[in-house]
N, C-alpha and C positions, 0 to 999 in steps of 0.2 A: 165602305165609307173611307174617306180620305181626309187628310189634313194637309193643307197647302202652306208651305213656308216661303216667305219672301225675304230676300236679302238686298237691302238698299234699292228696292224697286227695280232691280236689274235681273235678278235671278229668281226663278220660281221652280220649286220642287214639290212634287206631290208624294206624301208619305201615306202608305196604305195602313189604316188602323188594324191592328191584329186582334184576333179573337181573344176574348178574355179581358180586353181593355175596358175600363169603367170609370165613371164619375159617381161618387157616393155623397149623398146629401145627408149629413148627420148633425148639422148645426145650422149655421148661417146659410140660407138658401142661395145667396149670391157668391158664396165661397165654398163650393164643394171640394171634396178630396179627390184628387186625380190619381189614377194608376193606368196610364196609357202607353202603349208601345206602338210606334209607327215604323214602317220599313220603306225605304226608298231604294230601288234597284238601279244600278248603273253598270255599264260594261266599259272597262278601261284597261289599259296596260298595267300590269303589276310591276313594271320596270323600277319605279321609285322604291319599291319594297325589297327588291332583290339586290344582292351584292354583285360586283363585277365577276366574281368567281363562278357565279351561277349562270353565266352567259345570258344575263338579263336582256340584252338587246334582241334576242330571239323570241322573247315572250310576246304572245299575241294578246289581244283584248280578252278579258275573262269577266264573268259576272260577279259583282260585289253587292253587298247589302249594307246600307247605312241604316243603323237602328237608332231610333230616338226614343228615350224613356222619359216620360213626364210623370213626376210623382209629387205629392204634397198638395197643399191648398192651392187652388187654381189662381188666386190673385197673386201668389208668390211661389210658383212651382220650382222644383228642382228639375233641371233638364240635363240629361246626359246622352251622349252619343257614343256609338261604337261602330267599328267597321269590321265586316265579316266577309269571308269568301262564300259565295252562294253555294248551296247544295248542288246547283246545276253546273258548277264549274268542273271542267275537265282539262287539266293541264299537268304537264310533267313537273311543274314548279309548285304543285299544291302544298306539299309538306313545308317547303321553305316559306311560302306565302303565309300559311296558317301560323307558323312559328313567329314570323315577324309581326303579324297582326295581333297575336296574343300579347307580345311584348309592348307593342304600340298602344293597345287598349288599356294597359296598366299605367302607362306614362302619360299623364295629362297634357303636358305642353306639346309633345310630338303628336299626340292623339288629335288635338284640335287642329293643328296645322295640316295633317294628312287628310283628315275628314273634310276640311274645307276644300282642299284640292279636289277630292272626289265629288263633292257636291257641285262644283263649278264645271267639271268636265262633262 
């Protein structure tokens, strides 16, 4: 099962719904409680995440996952995104990338900007 996200009718990304995601009807049947996780996979260069000292210009495209979490009442859900290095990734920059992503995922402003760039690429 998948959830397709549209951005200004220009960009379309399909997020795979993860096992364990659910909608719970405990009250109003038109407003169930959501607990849904979707994953969009993208391969791109990690260069924007790496510093110049890490010789980022030599970094090749690696697989990333954009994870979308939808929680709360479906008519007014809370939506959060996070960016992760895929388990399939094999790169000499893995530690540096994971460190940078952990920091980025904690900082909301930078998180949104970088996530948007990954969705577009």
